[in-house]
N, C-alpha and C positions, 0 to 999 in steps of 0.2 A: 296926794290925797291918802288918808288912812283908810283901812278896811272898815272902820267903824263909823264912817261919815254917814249922814242921813241919806246920801245917794246910794250907798252900798250897805244894805243891812247885813248883819252877821250871817255867814254862810248857811247855817242850819235854820235860821229864822225865816228864810224866804218862803212865802206862801206857795204851796203846791196843790192845794185843794181846799175843801170845806169840811169842817167837822161833821156837818149834817149828812154828808155822803158816806160816812163810815158805818159799818155794822155795829151792833151793840158792844161786842168785845173790843173792837178797835177804838170806838169812841170812848168807852170806859177807860181803856188803857191810857189814852191821851189825856183825858180829864183828870184822872188820878195822878198821872205823871206831873201835870201842871200843879195840882194840889200839893204834891210833895216837894216841888222845887222851892228852895229857900223859905220853907214854912216850918217853924219850930213845932207847931201843933199838928203836923201832918199825920203822924201815927195815930193820934187820938181821933182825928177826923176819919181816917181810913177805918179804924175799928168801929166807929159809930155807924158807918155805912155797911160794913161787911157782916158784923155780928147778927143783925136782925134777919138777914137772908141766908146766912151760912151756919148759924148757931154759935154759941159762946166759944167753944173750943176751936172749931174750924174757922170761924170768923176772925178770931184773934191771930191764929197761925197764918191765915191768908193775908191779913193786914200787915203783919210783921214781914212776911215774905215780899209783898209788893213794895213796902217801904225799903227793904234791903235791896231789891232790884233797882229802884230809883237811886238809892244812895250809891250803889256800885257804878251805875251809869254816870252819875254826876262826878264821883271822885276818881274814876279810872277812865274817863272819856279820852278818846284820841285827840280831841280838841274840845273847847268849851261848848256844851250843848245849849241850844237856845229855844226853850219852849215859849209859846205865846202866853198871853195873860189868861187867867182862869175863865173869863167870860167871852173871850175872843172866838168868833165863828170861823176864823181861818185855820188851816192846817199847815203847819210849818214842815220843812223837809226833815228835820230831826224827829219831829213828832210822827210823821208818816212812817219813818223807818222804825221807830219804837213800836207803833201800832202793828206794823207788819211782823215785827219780831215776836210780839206777844201772841198775835193771831196764828202765825205759822207754827209756833211752838205748841200752842194748844191743839192744833189740828194734827200734830204728830209729824209735821214736815221739819224734822230736826236740822237737816242740812241747810234748808232755806233760812230757818231761824238763826242758825249759827252764822250764816253769811250776813244777816242783818246785824247781829251782835258785833261782828267784826267791823262793820261800818261805824258803830257807835263807840266801842270800848277797845282798850288794848287787847291784843291777841291772847295774852295769858289769862285774861278775865272772861273772854267770850264764852267758853263752855259753862262756867258757873252762871253767867248772866242768862244763857240760853235755858238752863235748868230752872232758874227762878222765873223766867218768862213763861215757861210751860205751866208751872204751878199757878202763876198769876192769871194766865189766860183761861185755865180751867176754872178757877174761882170766879172770874168775871162771867164766864159762860153760865155757870150754875146760878149766879146772882141774877143774870138777865132772864133765865128761864123761870126762876122762882118768882120774880117780880112781874113777869109778863111785860118786861121793859123792851118795847120795840124801838124806842128812840135812843137807848144806850146812855141816857143821862143819869149819872149817879145822884142819889138822893141829896147829898150834901150840896150839890150844885143847883138843884131846883129851888132850894130854900133861900138862896142868895138873891139879892136884888140885882137885876141885870142893869148894867150901865155901859157907858162907852169905855172900851178898853183900847188903849194904844199898845202896840207891840213893844 
């Protein structure tokens, strides 16, 4: 039987929790990661969400940084990463690791963040990913504080019609 059979989901896609159980920074990191995955308009969507809360210059810089973080994670992953669908309430293993990477880096726990980065990407890219994760986490924290966003749901996701999403 292949590893991609319906009986065995891809390694990083296995549900390990629920998105609703994450804090705003972690939930935002996961939702924006999902938004960036295989979405040609991701940078524009990130910019639309970041600019109103961070200002035109900081918002654009943060959006580009988050997009670069996701691009590096996707292109230099140790194995193919498997985010869930945009409206899925589950939290996959890869997503949990990414959320912890961003949150740890924003808290200044650089060694823990580096360890999470090493689980996701090749070792030669882990320090760069960790730096980008710190910037992303700090931007998400500022956004959550300015929006008074206790649920951690990015604006671009609340406007979408919720539907059934299969992994």
